[in-house]
C-alpha positions as CSV (number, residue, x, y, z in Angstrom):
1,M,113.4,125.6,94.8
2,T,111.8,125.2,91.4
3,G,108.1,126.0,90.7
4,V,105.4,123.3,90.9
5,R,105.6,121.3,87.8
6,K,104.5,117.8,88.7
7,A,101.8,116.0,90.3
8,V,101.1,112.7,91.9
9,I,97.5,111.0,92.1
10,P,97.5,108.0,94.4
11,A,94.6,105.7,93.1
12,A,95.8,102.4,94.7
13,G,92.8,102.2,97.2
14,L,90.8,98.9,97.3
15,G,87.6,100.8,97.1
16,T,85.9,98.3,99.5
17,R,83.1,100.8,100.8
18,F,81.7,100.9,97.0
19,L,81.3,97.0,96.9
20,P,80.0,95.2,94.8
21,A,80.2,98.2,92.1
22,T,84.3,98.1,92.5
23,K,84.5,94.5,92.5
24,A,85.8,94.4,88.9
25,Q,86.6,98.3,88.3
26,P,88.6,100.6,90.2
27,K,86.7,103.3,92.4
28,E,88.3,106.1,90.5
29,M,86.5,105.1,87.6
30,L,83.0,105.2,89.0
31,P,81.3,107.9,86.5
32,V,80.2,111.3,87.8
33,V,78.1,112.6,85.2
34,H,80.1,112.4,81.9
35,K,83.2,111.0,83.1
36,P,85.1,109.2,85.6
37,V,86.2,110.6,88.9
38,I,90.0,110.4,87.8
39,Q,89.6,112.3,85.0
40,Y,88.2,115.1,87.1
41,V,91.3,115.0,89.0
42,V,93.6,114.7,86.1
43,E,91.7,117.8,85.0
44,E,92.4,119.8,87.8
45,A,96.1,119.2,87.5
46,V,96.2,120.4,84.0
47,A,94.0,123.4,84.9
48,S,96.9,124.3,87.7
49,G,99.3,124.2,85.1
50,I,101.0,120.8,85.7
51,K,102.8,119.1,82.7
52,D,103.8,115.9,84.2
53,I,101.6,113.5,86.1
54,L,102.2,110.0,87.8
55,I,99.3,108.0,88.7
56,V,100.0,105.5,91.5
57,T,97.8,102.4,90.9
58,G,97.7,98.8,91.9
59,K,95.9,95.4,91.7
60,G,92.9,95.7,89.4
61,K,93.8,99.4,88.4
62,R,94.2,98.7,84.5
63,A,91.0,100.3,83.6
64,I,92.7,103.6,84.6
65,E,95.5,103.3,82.3
66,D,93.0,102.3,79.6
67,H,91.3,105.4,79.9
68,F,94.1,107.4,79.3
69,D,95.0,105.9,76.1
70,T,94.3,107.6,72.9
71,G,91.3,105.8,71.4
72,I,87.6,106.4,70.1
73,K,87.7,110.1,69.1
74,N,84.2,111.9,68.9
75,E,82.5,115.0,70.4
76,H,82.5,113.0,73.7
77,T,86.3,112.3,74.0
78,D,87.6,116.1,72.7
79,E,88.2,117.1,76.1
80,L,89.9,114.1,76.9
81,E,92.0,113.9,74.1
82,R,93.1,117.6,74.7
83,I,94.4,116.6,77.9
84,L,96.6,113.8,76.6
85,E,98.2,116.1,74.0
86,S,99.1,118.5,76.8
87,V,100.5,116.5,79.6
88,N,102.7,113.2,80.4
89,I,101.0,110.9,82.5
90,L,103.2,108.2,84.1
91,Y,102.3,105.1,86.3
92,I,103.7,103.3,89.0
93,R,102.1,100.4,91.1
94,Q,102.1,100.4,94.8
95,K,102.5,96.5,95.2
96,E,100.8,96.4,98.8
97,A,98.0,98.2,100.2
98,K,100.3,100.2,102.9
99,G,98.4,103.4,103.1
100,L,98.5,106.8,101.7
101,G,102.2,107.5,102.8
102,D,103.4,104.7,101.4
103,A,101.7,105.3,98.0
104,T,103.2,108.9,98.1
105,Y,106.5,107.4,98.7
106,R,106.3,105.4,95.4
107,A,106.8,108.8,93.7
108,K,110.1,109.8,95.0
109,S,112.1,108.8,91.8
110,F,109.3,110.9,89.7
111,V,109.7,114.1,92.0
112,D,113.4,114.0,92.5
113,D,114.2,117.4,94.3
114,E,111.1,119.4,93.4
115,P,108.1,120.3,95.0
116,F,104.9,118.6,93.6
117,A,101.2,118.6,94.3
118,L,99.5,115.4,95.6
119,L,95.9,114.9,94.7
120,L,93.7,112.4,95.9
121,G,92.1,110.2,93.3
122,D,88.6,110.5,94.9
123,T,87.6,114.2,95.3
124,I,86.6,116.5,92.6
125,T,87.2,120.3,93.5
126,I,85.5,123.3,91.5
127,P,87.2,125.4,90.8
128,P,90.6,123.8,90.8
129,C,91.9,123.7,94.6
130,T,95.2,122.6,93.3
131,K,95.6,126.1,91.3
132,E,94.9,127.6,94.5
133,I,97.3,126.1,96.8
134,I,100.0,126.2,94.2
135,E,99.6,130.1,94.2
136,K,100.2,130.1,98.0
137,Y,103.0,127.7,97.5
138,N,104.6,130.3,95.3
139,E,104.1,133.2,98.0
140,Y,105.3,131.2,101.2
141,K,107.8,128.8,99.4
142,T,107.0,125.7,101.6
143,S,104.3,122.9,102.1
144,I,100.7,123.8,102.1
145,I,97.8,121.7,102.8
146,S,94.3,122.2,101.6
147,V,91.5,122.5,104.5
148,E,88.0,123.2,105.0
149,N,85.7,123.5,108.0
150,V,84.0,120.0,108.4
151,P,80.8,119.1,110.2
152,K,81.2,117.8,114.1
153,E,79.9,114.5,113.1
154,K,82.5,114.0,110.3
155,I,85.6,115.0,111.9
156,S,86.5,111.4,113.0
157,S,86.7,110.8,109.0
158,Y,89.5,113.7,108.6
159,G,92.9,114.5,109.6
160,I,92.5,117.5,111.6
161,I,95.0,120.3,111.9
162,N,95.7,122.7,115.0
163,G,97.0,126.1,113.6
164,K,97.7,129.6,114.1
165,N,95.6,132.0,111.9
166,V,98.3,134.2,109.8
167,E,95.9,135.6,107.4
168,D,92.3,135.3,106.0
169,S,92.6,131.9,104.9
170,M,95.8,130.8,106.1
171,Y,97.0,128.9,109.0
172,M,100.5,127.9,110.3
173,I,100.2,124.4,111.4
174,Q,101.3,123.6,114.8
175,D,99.9,120.0,114.8
176,L,97.9,117.4,112.9
177,I,95.7,114.5,114.0
178,E,94.5,111.4,112.0
179,K,90.7,111.1,112.5
180,P,90.4,111.9,116.1
181,K,87.1,111.8,118.2
182,P,85.4,114.9,117.6
183,E,85.7,115.6,121.6
184,E,89.5,115.3,121.1
185,A,89.8,117.3,118.1
186,P,91.8,120.4,118.4
187,S,89.6,122.1,115.9
188,S,87.1,121.2,112.9
189,I,89.5,122.2,110.1
190,G,90.0,119.1,108.3
191,I,92.7,118.1,105.3
192,I,90.6,117.5,102.1
193,G,93.1,115.7,99.9
194,R,95.0,118.4,98.3
195,Y,98.7,119.2,99.0
196,I,102.0,121.0,97.9
197,L,104.5,119.1,99.2
198,T,108.1,119.6,99.3
199,P,110.6,116.6,98.6
200,E,111.7,116.5,102.2
201,I,108.5,114.7,102.8
202,F,110.1,111.6,101.5
203,D,112.6,111.4,104.4
204,C,109.9,111.9,106.5
205,I,108.1,109.0,105.3
206,E,110.9,106.8,105.6
207,K,111.2,107.6,109.2
208,T,107.2,107.1,109.9
209,P,106.2,103.6,111.4
210,S,103.6,101.5,110.1
211,G,100.3,102.0,112.3
212,K,98.4,98.9,113.4
213,S,97.0,98.1,110.4
214,G,100.3,98.0,108.7
215,E,99.6,101.2,106.6
216,I,101.9,104.2,106.8
217,Q,99.6,107.3,107.3
218,L,100.6,110.8,105.4
219,T,99.3,112.6,108.1
220,D,102.0,111.1,110.7
221,A,104.9,111.8,107.9
222,L,103.4,115.5,107.8
223,C,103.7,115.8,111.6
224,L,107.7,115.0,111.0
225,L,107.9,117.5,108.3
226,K,106.4,120.3,110.0
227,E,109.2,120.1,112.3
228,K,111.7,120.5,109.7
229,E,109.9,123.3,107.9
230,K,106.9,125.8,108.4
231,M,103.9,124.3,107.1
232,Y,100.7,126.1,106.3
233,A,96.8,125.3,105.9
234,C,94.8,127.3,103.2
235,V,90.9,127.0,103.7
236,Y,90.0,125.9,100.1
237,S,87.2,128.8,98.9
238,G,85.4,126.5,96.3
239,R,83.2,123.3,96.2
240,R,84.4,119.9,97.0
241,Y,82.7,116.5,96.0
242,D,84.1,113.9,98.2
243,I,83.5,110.5,96.5
244,G,84.4,108.4,99.5
245,T,81.0,106.9,100.0
246,K,78.2,105.4,98.0
247,L,75.8,108.2,99.4
248,D,78.7,111.1,98.6
249,W,79.1,109.5,95.0
250,L,75.2,109.8,94.6
251,K,74.9,113.5,95.6
252,A,77.9,114.4,93.4
253,N,76.0,113.0,90.6
254,I,72.8,114.7,91.3
255,E,74.4,118.0,92.1
256,L,76.8,118.2,89.2
257,S,74.1,116.8,86.9
258,L,71.7,119.6,87.9
259,K,74.3,122.0,86.6
260,D,75.1,120.2,83.4
261,E,74.2,122.2,80.2
262,E,72.9,118.8,78.5
263,F,70.3,117.4,80.6
264,G,70.3,119.6,83.7
265,D,66.9,121.3,83.1
266,E,65.1,117.9,82.1
267,L,66.7,116.4,85.5
268,K,65.3,119.1,87.7
269,K,61.9,118.7,86.4
270,F,62.1,114.8,86.7
271,L,63.2,115.2,90.5
272,T,60.7,117.8,91.0
273,G,58.0,115.6,89.8
274,L,59.1,112.7,92.3
275,L,59.2,115.1,95.1
276,T,55.8,116.5,94.8
């Protein structure tokens, strides 16, 4: 099997938790300091050695395509222009909101028979999480899921794994459960939206029934995949910013702004004055 050369970024979600801010713009286009969330995700893929990217969009997502067009060129867009020169970015629409499993399945013809990276479009990782799990894929030659320990009160918001520790940061996955109650969860190790998957995942998605909401859950398809091949979880060693709620988005903006060379010092002074 070849190395990981392609990435898929599902960005078709409705963003209802951010209403009314997302009434007329995609959640993935919400700014975090200098740039929209989706640009951080694309930059992560590029920094991980990816050359071909497919973004799965949906109704009301045209702004994402417009953002990755060439346009105004100045010192503020230099980084984006360099990205556009180094990768091919393609788009496909998920015509109905039928879940992450279905969105991933839209990439079947793009992926063909290669392993690929799957990066959720509402998560920022520093340093690049995808680079870390590609290195693990090169070692294990099978599907790798990035995970981290999550607080007990947040377990019900994550896919949770049950796994056997095989080395410092690696677990062989024995089971996956989508958003369990904390008291029913097999562990506190949660999936964080970064995956390296083999193309066998598409056969598994085809065999995965829709849930009560009519959505096809990727976690359910992964449960089938682990029966066909070994699957591992890698505990991410960096800092993750989950732009899943308004509060998470605000926290990410504050933390990354404080680290920003342009106005971090001034912001720190401003916040200190507010809190004293």
